[in-house]
C-alpha positions in Angstrom: 174.7 146.4 139.6 172.6 147.9 142.4 171.4 151.4 141.9 171.2 153.9 144.7 167.8 155.4 144.9 167.2 158.9 146.1 164.9 159.1 149.1 161.5 160.5 148.3 161.3 164.3 148.5 158.6 165.7 150.8 155.7 167.2 149.1 154.6 170.8 149.8 151.6 169.5 151.8 153.9 167.4 154.0 156.3 170.3 154.8 153.5 172.8 155.7 152.2 172.7 159.3 148.5 171.9 159.5 146.0 174.7 159.9 143.8 174.9 163.0 140.8 174.2 160.8 142.6 171.2 159.2 143.4 169.8 162.7 139.8 170.2 163.8 138.6 168.3 160.8 141.0 165.5 161.3 140.0 165.2 165.0 136.3 165.2 164.2 136.9 162.3 161.8 139.2 160.4 164.2 137.1 160.8 167.3 133.4 160.4 166.4 130.9 161.6 169.1 127.3 160.4 168.9 124.2 162.3 170.0 123.9 160.5 173.4 127.4 161.6 174.3 126.7 165.2 173.3 123.5 165.2 175.3 125.4 163.8 178.4 128.1 166.5 178.1 125.4 169.2 177.7 123.6 167.9 180.7 126.8 167.7 182.8 127.7 171.3 181.9 124.2 172.5 182.7 124.3 170.8 186.1 127.6 172.5 186.9 126.2 175.9 185.9 123.0 175.3 187.9 125.0 174.3 191.0 127.2 177.4 190.7 124.1 179.6 190.4 122.6 178.0 193.5 125.7 177.8 195.7 127.6 181.0 194.7 124.8 183.1 193.2 122.5 182.3 196.0 119.5 181.6 193.8 116.7 179.5 195.2 117.0 175.9 193.9 113.3 175.9 192.8 114.0 178.9 190.4 116.8 177.2 188.4 115.7 174.8 185.7 117.6 172.6 183.2 115.9 172.3 179.9 116.3 169.6 177.2 119.2 170.1 174.8 118.6 170.7 171.1 121.6 169.3 169.2 120.2 170.3 165.8 120.5 174.0 166.7 124.3 174.0 166.3 124.6 171.9 163.1 127.3 169.9 165.0 130.0 172.4 163.9 129.8 174.2 167.3 128.1 173.2 170.5 126.0 176.1 171.7 124.8 176.4 175.2 121.8 178.6 175.7 121.3 180.2 179.1 117.9 181.8 180.0 117.4 183.6 183.2 113.9 184.8 184.1 112.8 186.8 187.1 109.4 186.6 188.6 107.4 186.0 191.7 
């Protein structure tokens, strides 16, 4: 005689929607990003800001500098972009 088995009941974890923090953690594990990729992204963002300051802000090109990125400053939980603007002659 074949017994009918009950379908498995969903657990409480399976019925709750994931939290934002939980989704961030899952993405961080699923999509690893190495330091060279982070540096390239930081450089690309810095170049866009520099171009905007020169073209729209009308700053002289020789007064806008892109500095090296420090990936350890953020602890890789957040990517921080530091902007320093100095005036001088």
